[in-house]
VEXROMAR-253052 format. One record per residue (C-alpha): residue in one letter; x, y, z. Coordinates in nm, 3 decimals. Example, Ala and Ser with C-alpha at 12.3 -4.5 7.8 and 13.67 -1.06 7.14 Angstrom:
<nodes>
<node resn="a" c1="1.230" c2="-0.450" c3="0.780"/>
<node resn="s" c1="1.367" c2="-0.106" c3="0.714"/>
</nodes>
This chain:
<nodes>
<node resn="m" c1="-1.858" c2="-0.684" c3="-2.824"/>
<node resn="p" c1="-1.538" c2="-0.881" c3="-2.894"/>
<node resn="a" c1="-1.369" c2="-0.834" c3="-3.229"/>
<node resn="e" c1="-1.483" c2="-1.092" c3="-3.485"/>
<node resn="i" c1="-1.155" c2="-1.276" c3="-3.539"/>
<node resn="s" c1="-1.040" c2="-1.632" c3="-3.498"/>
<node resn="r" c1="-0.853" c2="-1.763" c3="-3.198"/>
<node resn="t" c1="-0.550" c2="-1.819" c3="-3.420"/>
<node resn="e" c1="-0.552" c2="-1.456" c3="-3.529"/>
<node resn="l" c1="-0.580" c2="-1.341" c3="-3.167"/>
<node resn="k" c1="-0.283" c2="-1.558" c3="-3.070"/>
<node resn="g" c1="-0.085" c2="-1.388" c3="-3.346"/>
<node resn="y" c1="-0.161" c2="-1.048" c3="-3.196"/>
<node resn="e" c1="-0.075" c2="-1.173" c3="-2.846"/>
<node resn="e" c1="0.270" c2="-1.285" c3="-2.960"/>
<node resn="i" c1="0.391" c2="-0.925" c3="-2.980"/>
<node resn="t" c1="0.228" c2="-0.808" c3="-2.656"/>
<node resn="p" c1="0.317" c2="-0.891" c3="-2.296"/>
<node resn="p" c1="0.126" c2="-1.181" c3="-2.141"/>
<node resn="y" c1="-0.206" c2="-1.110" c3="-1.974"/>
<node resn="t" c1="-0.161" c2="-1.036" c3="-1.604"/>
<node resn="i" c1="-0.405" c2="-1.036" c3="-1.317"/>
<node resn="r" c1="-0.364" c2="-0.915" c3="-0.964"/>
<node resn="p" c1="-0.233" c2="-1.189" c3="-0.734"/>
<node resn="k" c1="-0.501" c2="-1.340" c3="-0.516"/>
<node resn="i" c1="-0.456" c2="-1.212" c3="-0.164"/>
<node resn="v" c1="-0.543" c2="-1.471" c3="0.098"/>
<node resn="h" c1="-0.626" c2="-1.315" c3="0.433"/>
<node resn="l" c1="-0.518" c2="-1.526" c3="0.726"/>
<node resn="q" c1="-0.802" c2="-1.655" c3="0.939"/>
<node resn="y" c1="-0.789" c2="-1.660" c3="1.316"/>
<node resn="d" c1="-0.683" c2="-1.996" c3="1.455"/>
<node resn="s" c1="-0.723" c2="-2.056" c3="1.828"/>
<node resn="k" c1="-0.439" c2="-2.311" c3="1.815"/>
<node resn="q" c1="-0.193" c2="-2.045" c3="1.700"/>
<node resn="k" c1="0.003" c2="-1.817" c3="1.933"/>
<node resn="y" c1="-0.014" c2="-1.462" c3="1.795"/>
<node resn="q" c1="0.267" c2="-1.220" c3="1.870"/>
<node resn="f" c1="0.205" c2="-0.860" c3="1.765"/>
<node resn="i" c1="0.458" c2="-0.593" c3="1.668"/>
<node resn="i" c1="0.321" c2="-0.246" c3="1.600"/>
<node resn="f" c1="0.511" c2="-0.039" c3="1.342"/>
<node resn="d" c1="0.484" c2="0.301" c3="1.178"/>
<node resn="t" c1="0.677" c2="0.519" c3="0.935"/>
<node resn="e" c1="0.721" c2="0.884" c3="0.853"/>
<node resn="t" c1="0.777" c2="0.956" c3="0.485"/>
<node resn="t" c1="0.893" c2="1.226" c3="0.247"/>
<node resn="c" c1="0.548" c2="1.252" c3="0.086"/>
<node resn="t" c1="0.225" c2="1.055" c3="0.042"/>
<node resn="r" c1="0.280" c2="0.961" c3="-0.320"/>
<node resn="k" c1="0.385" c2="0.631" c3="-0.473"/>
<node resn="l" c1="0.756" c2="0.714" c3="-0.467"/>
<node resn="a" c1="0.763" c2="0.824" c3="-0.102"/>
<node resn="e" c1="1.078" c2="0.741" c3="0.092"/>
<node resn="m" c1="1.093" c2="0.656" c3="0.459"/>
<node resn="c" c1="1.263" c2="0.906" c3="0.687"/>
<node resn="q" c1="1.167" c2="0.733" c3="1.015"/>
<node resn="l" c1="1.082" c2="0.373" c3="1.100"/>
<node resn="s" c1="0.962" c2="0.276" c3="1.447"/>
<node resn="a" c1="0.815" c2="-0.031" c3="1.614"/>
<node resn="v" c1="0.719" c2="-0.160" c3="1.956"/>
<node resn="s" c1="0.639" c2="-0.506" c3="2.084"/>
<node resn="e" c1="0.293" c2="-0.589" c3="2.215"/>
<node resn="n" c1="0.407" c2="-0.587" c3="2.579"/>
<node resn="g" c1="0.601" c2="-0.261" c3="2.535"/>
<node resn="k" c1="0.929" c2="-0.417" c3="2.649"/>
<node resn="h" c1="1.101" c2="-0.384" c3="2.314"/>
<node resn="e" c1="1.117" c2="-0.064" c3="2.109"/>
<node resn="f" c1="1.283" c2="0.025" c3="1.782"/>
<node resn="s" c1="1.319" c2="0.363" c3="1.618"/>
<node resn="t" c1="1.559" c2="0.500" c3="1.362"/>
<node resn="y" c1="1.581" c2="0.800" c3="1.133"/>
<node resn="i" c1="1.662" c2="0.741" c3="0.768"/>
<node resn="l" c1="1.829" c2="0.987" c3="0.533"/>
<node resn="p" c1="1.617" c2="0.982" c3="0.214"/>
<node resn="k" c1="1.758" c2="1.053" c3="-0.131"/>
<node resn="s" c1="1.500" c2="1.324" c3="-0.196"/>
<node resn="n" c1="1.382" c2="1.601" c3="0.032"/>
<node resn="t" c1="1.046" c2="1.594" c3="0.207"/>
<node resn="s" c1="0.753" c2="1.763" c3="0.038"/>
<node resn="y" c1="0.612" c2="2.076" c3="0.197"/>
<node resn="s" c1="0.291" c2="1.894" c3="0.292"/>
<node resn="a" c1="0.490" c2="1.614" c3="0.459"/>
<node resn="y" c1="0.703" c2="1.871" c3="0.641"/>
<node resn="l" c1="0.392" c2="2.034" c3="0.783"/>
<node resn="v" c1="0.289" c2="1.695" c3="0.924"/>
<node resn="n" c1="0.612" c2="1.542" c3="1.054"/>
<node resn="g" c1="0.844" c2="1.843" c3="1.072"/>
<node resn="m" c1="1.120" c2="1.665" c3="0.880"/>
<node resn="t" c1="1.341" c2="1.820" c3="0.617"/>
<node resn="i" c1="1.692" c2="1.786" c3="0.475"/>
<node resn="k" c1="1.945" c2="2.067" c3="0.500"/>
<node resn="t" c1="2.258" c2="2.050" c3="0.289"/>
<node resn="i" c1="2.566" c2="2.217" c3="0.434"/>
<node resn="k" c1="2.894" c2="2.204" c3="0.240"/>
<node resn="g" c1="2.755" c2="1.929" c3="0.023"/>
<node resn="v" c1="2.651" c2="1.707" c3="0.312"/>
<node resn="g" c1="2.283" c2="1.638" c3="0.366"/>
<node resn="t" c1="2.151" c2="1.618" c3="0.722"/>
<node resn="l" c1="1.801" c2="1.517" c3="0.833"/>
<node resn="y" c1="1.628" c2="1.763" c3="1.062"/>
<node resn="q" c1="1.314" c2="1.720" c3="1.270"/>
<node resn="g" c1="1.164" c2="2.037" c3="1.402"/>
<node resn="n" c1="1.482" c2="2.229" c3="1.307"/>
<node resn="i" c1="1.693" c2="1.994" c3="1.520"/>
<node resn="p" c1="1.947" c2="1.770" c3="1.342"/>
<node resn="v" c1="1.894" c2="1.399" c3="1.403"/>
<node resn="e" c1="2.133" c2="1.110" c3="1.346"/>
<node resn="s" c1="2.020" c2="0.913" c3="1.043"/>
<node resn="i" c1="2.129" c2="0.600" c3="0.858"/>
<node resn="t" c1="2.075" c2="0.454" c3="0.511"/>
<node resn="i" c1="1.754" c2="0.273" c3="0.422"/>
<node resn="e" c1="1.953" c2="-0.048" c3="0.375"/>
<node resn="q" c1="2.093" c2="-0.033" c3="0.727"/>
<node resn="a" c1="1.756" c2="0.064" c3="0.871"/>
<node resn="l" c1="1.587" c2="-0.241" c3="0.718"/>
<node resn="r" c1="1.865" c2="-0.471" c3="0.842"/>
<node resn="d" c1="1.827" c2="-0.327" c3="1.192"/>
<node resn="f" c1="1.448" c2="-0.365" c3="1.174"/>
<node resn="l" c1="1.478" c2="-0.733" c3="1.080"/>
<node resn="t" c1="1.718" c2="-0.781" c3="1.371"/>
<node resn="f" c1="1.461" c2="-0.619" c3="1.601"/>
<node resn="i" c1="1.184" c2="-0.850" c3="1.475"/>
<node resn="t" c1="1.407" c2="-1.153" c3="1.530"/>
<node resn="k" c1="1.484" c2="-1.034" c3="1.882"/>
<node resn="v" c1="1.116" c2="-0.991" c3="1.967"/>
<node resn="k" c1="1.028" c2="-1.331" c3="1.818"/>
<node resn="s" c1="1.300" c2="-1.507" c3="2.018"/>
<node resn="s" c1="1.192" c2="-1.339" c3="2.343"/>
<node resn="e" c1="0.868" c2="-1.542" c3="2.346"/>
<node resn="r" c1="0.924" c2="-1.880" c3="2.191"/>
<node resn="h" c1="0.602" c2="-2.080" c3="2.155"/>
<node resn="e" c1="0.488" c2="-2.364" c3="1.934"/>
<node resn="n" c1="0.273" c2="-2.253" c3="1.640"/>
<node resn="q" c1="0.381" c2="-1.892" c3="1.691"/>
<node resn="i" c1="0.289" c2="-1.633" c3="1.428"/>
<node resn="t" c1="0.438" c2="-1.285" c3="1.437"/>
<node resn="v" c1="0.198" c2="-1.020" c3="1.302"/>
<node resn="l" c1="0.305" c2="-0.667" c3="1.208"/>
<node resn="i" c1="0.032" c2="-0.413" c3="1.279"/>
<node resn="g" c1="0.006" c2="-0.066" c3="1.129"/>
<node resn="h" c1="-0.278" c2="0.181" c3="1.176"/>
<node resn="n" c1="-0.478" c2="0.219" c3="0.858"/>
<node resn="s" c1="-0.849" c2="0.274" c3="0.879"/>
<node resn="a" c1="-0.896" c2="0.147" c3="0.522"/>
<node resn="t" c1="-0.776" c2="-0.202" c3="0.613"/>
<node resn="f" c1="-0.821" c2="-0.211" c3="0.990"/>
<node resn="h" c1="-1.196" c2="-0.203" c3="1.018"/>
<node resn="v" c1="-1.239" c2="0.057" c3="1.288"/>
<node resn="p" c1="-1.619" c2="0.090" c3="1.254"/>
<node resn="i" c1="-1.660" c2="-0.286" c3="1.308"/>
<node resn="l" c1="-1.430" c2="-0.303" c3="1.608"/>
<node resn="l" c1="-1.513" c2="0.025" c3="1.777"/>
<node resn="r" c1="-1.868" c2="0.124" c3="1.689"/>
<node resn="n" c1="-2.014" c2="0.068" c3="2.034"/>
<node resn="t" c1="-1.711" c2="0.175" c3="2.235"/>
<node resn="l" c1="-1.633" c2="0.501" c3="2.058"/>
<node resn="e" c1="-1.978" c2="0.659" c3="2.069"/>
<node resn="l" c1="-1.945" c2="1.021" c3="2.178"/>
<node resn="d" c1="-2.145" c2="1.181" c3="2.457"/>
<node resn="s" c1="-2.271" c2="1.433" c3="2.204"/>
<node resn="g" c1="-2.396" c2="1.159" c3="1.973"/>
<node resn="g" c1="-2.226" c2="1.011" c3="1.669"/>
<node resn="y" c1="-1.880" c2="0.855" c3="1.677"/>
<node resn="c" c1="-1.527" c2="0.985" c3="1.705"/>
<node resn="k" c1="-1.327" c2="1.015" c3="1.384"/>
<node resn="p" c1="-1.156" c2="0.687" c3="1.281"/>
<node resn="n" c1="-0.804" c2="0.823" c3="1.301"/>
<node resn="q" c1="-0.548" c2="0.730" c3="1.560"/>
<node resn="s" c1="-0.526" c2="1.071" c3="1.730"/>
<node resn="s" c1="-0.903" c2="1.098" c3="1.778"/>
<node resn="i" c1="-0.935" c2="0.741" c3="1.904"/>
<node resn="y" c1="-0.647" c2="0.786" c3="2.150"/>
<node resn="n" c1="-0.788" c2="1.114" c3="2.279"/>
<node resn="h" c1="-1.133" c2="0.959" c3="2.323"/>
<node resn="l" c1="-1.003" c2="0.656" c3="2.510"/>
<node resn="f" c1="-0.739" c2="0.817" c3="2.732"/>
<node resn="k" c1="-0.859" c2="1.180" c3="2.751"/>
<node resn="e" c1="-0.515" c2="1.305" c3="2.654"/>
<node resn="q" c1="-0.313" c2="1.389" c3="2.344"/>
<node resn="f" c1="0.007" c2="1.230" c3="2.219"/>
<node resn="d" c1="0.281" c2="1.354" c3="1.989"/>
<node resn="a" c1="0.125" c2="1.238" c3="1.665"/>
<node resn="y" c1="0.327" c2="1.213" c3="1.343"/>
<node resn="d" c1="0.638" c2="1.097" c3="1.524"/>
<node resn="a" c1="0.663" c2="0.730" c3="1.430"/>
<node resn="l" c1="0.778" c2="0.614" c3="1.774"/>
<node resn="e" c1="0.502" c2="0.803" c3="1.955"/>
<node resn="d" c1="0.251" c2="0.672" c3="1.702"/>
<node resn="v" c1="0.337" c2="0.307" c3="1.769"/>
<node resn="r" c1="0.335" c2="0.360" c3="2.146"/>
<node resn="a" c1="-0.011" c2="0.512" c3="2.119"/>
<node resn="l" c1="-0.142" c2="0.234" c3="1.894"/>
<node resn="r" c1="-0.008" c2="-0.028" c3="2.134"/>
<node resn="k" c1="-0.203" c2="0.133" c3="2.420"/>
<node resn="i" c1="-0.519" c2="0.151" c3="2.208"/>
<node resn="l" c1="-0.500" c2="-0.217" c3="2.118"/>
<node resn="f" c1="-0.377" c2="-0.371" c3="2.440"/>
<node resn="e" c1="-0.427" c2="-0.130" c3="2.731"/>
<node resn="s" c1="-0.754" c2="0.050" c3="2.663"/>
<node resn="s" c1="-1.116" c2="0.002" c3="2.759"/>
<node resn="l" c1="-1.172" c2="-0.158" c3="2.420"/>
<node resn="s" c1="-1.045" c2="-0.485" c3="2.566"/>
<node resn="l" c1="-0.977" c2="-0.621" c3="2.220"/>
<node resn="s" c1="-0.915" c2="-0.992" c3="2.206"/>
<node resn="r" c1="-0.652" c2="-1.143" c3="1.980"/>
<node resn="k" c1="-0.936" c2="-1.303" c3="1.789"/>
<node resn="n" c1="-1.101" c2="-0.965" c3="1.727"/>
<node resn="i" c1="-0.775" c2="-0.806" c3="1.613"/>
<node resn="v" c1="-0.692" c2="-1.085" c3="1.367"/>
<node resn="k" c1="-1.046" c2="-1.133" c3="1.235"/>
<node resn="n" c1="-1.107" c2="-0.763" c3="1.175"/>
<node resn="s" c1="-0.771" c2="-0.682" c3="1.018"/>
<node resn="s" c1="-0.641" c2="-0.755" c3="0.672"/>
<node resn="v" c1="-0.374" c2="-0.998" c3="0.787"/>
<node resn="i" c1="-0.177" c2="-1.149" c3="0.500"/>
<node resn="s" c1="0.143" c2="-1.349" c3="0.479"/>
<node resn="a" c1="0.474" c2="-1.187" c3="0.384"/>
<node resn="p" c1="0.492" c2="-1.372" c3="0.048"/>
<node resn="h" c1="0.144" c2="-1.250" c3="-0.046"/>
<node resn="a" c1="0.234" c2="-0.895" c3="0.057"/>
<node resn="v" c1="0.547" c2="-0.903" c3="-0.158"/>
<node resn="a" c1="0.359" c2="-1.044" c3="-0.460"/>
<node resn="n" c1="0.093" c2="-0.774" c3="-0.429"/>
<node resn="m" c1="0.355" c2="-0.500" c3="-0.395"/>
<node resn="l" c1="0.541" c2="-0.616" c3="-0.706"/>
<node resn="y" c1="0.218" c2="-0.626" c3="-0.904"/>
<node resn="l" c1="0.119" c2="-0.275" c3="-0.793"/>
<node resn="d" c1="0.466" c2="-0.139" c3="-0.871"/>
<node resn="q" c1="0.451" c2="-0.285" c3="-1.222"/>
<node resn="r" c1="0.100" c2="-0.148" c3="-1.274"/>
<node resn="h" c1="0.215" c2="0.196" c3="-1.167"/>
<node resn="e" c1="0.505" c2="0.192" c3="-1.412"/>
<node resn="l" c1="0.274" c2="0.086" c3="-1.695"/>
<node resn="l" c1="0.017" c2="0.349" c3="-1.601"/>
<node resn="l" c1="0.278" c2="0.625" c3="-1.624"/>
<node resn="t" c1="0.330" c2="0.539" c3="-1.993"/>
<node resn="f" c1="-0.028" c2="0.647" c3="-2.067"/>
<node resn="s" c1="0.004" c2="0.983" c3="-1.891"/>
<node resn="d" c1="-0.027" c2="1.272" c3="-2.138"/>
<node resn="n" c1="-0.082" c2="1.019" c3="-2.414"/>
<node resn="l" c1="-0.429" c2="0.878" c3="-2.351"/>
<node resn="f" c1="-0.515" c2="1.049" c3="-2.021"/>
<node resn="n" c1="-0.406" c2="1.349" c3="-1.819"/>
<node resn="e" c1="-0.432" c2="1.459" c3="-1.458"/>
<node resn="t" c1="-0.744" c2="1.668" c3="-1.528"/>
<node resn="d" c1="-0.915" c2="1.364" c3="-1.686"/>
<node resn="t" c1="-0.985" c2="1.553" c3="-2.006"/>
<node resn="g" c1="-0.789" c2="1.317" c3="-2.234"/>
<node resn="p" c1="-0.931" c2="1.054" c3="-2.472"/>
<node resn="i" c1="-0.989" c2="0.814" c3="-2.180"/>
<node resn="k" c1="-1.013" c2="0.847" c3="-1.803"/>
<node resn="r" c1="-0.728" c2="0.758" c3="-1.569"/>
<node resn="s" c1="-0.934" c2="0.466" c3="-1.437"/>
<node resn="m" c1="-0.954" c2="0.313" c3="-1.786"/>
<node resn="a" c1="-0.581" c2="0.363" c3="-1.840"/>
<node resn="q" c1="-0.530" c2="0.179" c3="-1.511"/>
<node resn="n" c1="-0.748" c2="-0.106" c3="-1.637"/>
<node resn="i" c1="-0.521" c2="-0.136" c3="-1.940"/>
<node resn="a" c1="-0.213" c2="-0.131" c3="-1.717"/>
<node resn="d" c1="-0.381" c2="-0.389" c3="-1.491"/>
<node resn="s" c1="-0.381" c2="-0.631" c3="-1.784"/>
<node resn="g" c1="-0.005" c2="-0.590" c3="-1.835"/>
<node resn="l" c1="-0.005" c2="-0.348" c3="-2.129"/>
<node resn="s" c1="0.184" c2="-0.022" c3="-2.174"/>
<node resn="y" c1="0.119" c2="0.262" c3="-2.417"/>
<node resn="d" c1="0.417" c2="0.146" c3="-2.624"/>
<node resn="d" c1="0.265" c2="-0.203" c3="-2.646"/>
<node resn="l" c1="-0.056" c2="-0.060" c3="-2.792"/>
<node resn="h" c1="0.134" c2="0.162" c3="-3.032"/>
<node resn="k" c1="0.348" c2="-0.128" c3="-3.155"/>
<node resn="l" c1="0.038" c2="-0.342" c3="-3.199"/>
<node resn="y" c1="-0.138" c2="-0.068" c3="-3.398"/>
<node resn="i" c1="0.163" c2="-0.010" c3="-3.625"/>
<node resn="r" c1="0.183" c2="-0.379" c3="-3.713"/>
<node resn="f" c1="-0.180" c2="-0.491" c3="-3.722"/>
<node resn="g" c1="-0.379" c2="-0.169" c3="-3.737"/>
<node resn="k" c1="-0.714" c2="-0.104" c3="-3.573"/>
<node resn="i" c1="-0.830" c2="-0.466" c3="-3.587"/>
<node resn="g" c1="-0.534" c2="-0.596" c3="-3.389"/>
<node resn="l" c1="-0.559" c2="-0.323" c3="-3.126"/>
<node resn="v" c1="-0.933" c2="-0.368" c3="-3.078"/>
<node resn="a" c1="-0.894" c2="-0.745" c3="-3.062"/>
<node resn="i" c1="-0.635" c2="-0.734" c3="-2.782"/>
<node resn="l" c1="-0.843" c2="-0.490" c3="-2.579"/>
<node resn="s" c1="-1.188" c2="-0.642" c3="-2.632"/>
<node resn="d" c1="-1.137" c2="-1.018" c3="-2.666"/>
<node resn="p" c1="-1.081" c2="-1.256" c3="-2.375"/>
<node resn="p" c1="-0.710" c2="-1.354" c3="-2.362"/>
<node resn="t" c1="-0.642" c2="-1.700" c3="-2.505"/>
<node resn="t" c1="-0.448" c2="-1.784" c3="-2.188"/>
<node resn="s" c1="-0.750" c2="-1.718" c3="-1.968"/>
<node resn="s" c1="-1.060" c2="-1.928" c3="-1.911"/>
<node resn="a" c1="-1.261" c2="-1.612" c3="-1.848"/>
<node resn="k" c1="-1.509" c2="-1.493" c3="-2.109"/>
<node resn="t" c1="-1.467" c2="-1.126" c3="-2.023"/>
<node resn="p" c1="-1.254" c2="-0.887" c3="-2.232"/>
<node resn="r" c1="-0.893" c2="-0.822" c3="-2.148"/>
<node resn="v" c1="-0.983" c2="-0.456" c3="-2.093"/>
<node resn="t" c1="-1.322" c2="-0.348" c3="-2.235"/>
<node resn="w" c1="-1.559" c2="-0.397" c3="-2.524"/>
<node resn="t" c1="-1.729" c2="-0.060" c3="-2.484"/>
<node resn="k" c1="-1.726" c2="0.083" c3="-2.838"/>
<node resn="r" c1="-1.700" c2="0.445" c3="-2.722"/>
<node resn="i" c1="-1.382" c2="0.373" c3="-2.524"/>
<node resn="l" c1="-1.229" c2="0.157" c3="-2.796"/>
<node resn="a" c1="-1.294" c2="0.435" c3="-3.051"/>
<node resn="a" c1="-1.127" c2="0.688" c3="-2.821"/>
<node resn="i" c1="-0.817" c2="0.470" c3="-2.785"/>
<node resn="v" c1="-0.788" c2="0.396" c3="-3.157"/>
</nodes>
């Protein structure tokens, strides 16, 4: 239960902690028959699959296949071994100069800043090639977690042997076209995804693609990214303090993430405890923030978890 303190006391504790934060509301765009949808399919190859992954290839293709973009990017850090096994990319340094290799062949690469400028130029070029009123340009990337493959493909992708093909791009492509493609090369990936969406027996309508995808506006995407980046930075402050990678610490990683979700770092909790002791720390974690109309705790009111943190 919430700590038994007055609202004035709680406000006093809140004055030395960061303001309560919540994840920005993501509004998914709804299909509108009056809009003209223009699709650009994009893909990346990265140095690893972790949060701090860097791009080493960025590719895109227009819906009609007339416009293609692909560039290699020299990352600041080398590719992980697991990423190398997937995309074949690595950096070799010769006489102090780093060169990006793919499959042991050197490739010409540019900086991430130049790559993004070139990509924006490509998008502008594609947009201007088909000028229509009420035109919306949608970037599409294959991700089975957000592109609801089971909903779109359940009937079409049933296998002769029963069941359904795996919801990854390689399996879908092989099932539809009875051939393989050079997966894990960003340009080949976007070419394959374009064929799946617009040239396959799926016969997907624009309405189906938009309705069954997590389409959001660029401003919403940026706001969500900034929130997740901040949460990640806050979460790192709890590592090896209140939780560890084996989840054998005082609290689980998921609970530490809940604390970070609310805008608090480990240092914030420590500062609060030093100044106000257990009562201040418990109050911040278990009471509803004074800036919120919600009646739920900022983090938790589970006594076992609060005791572990204190």
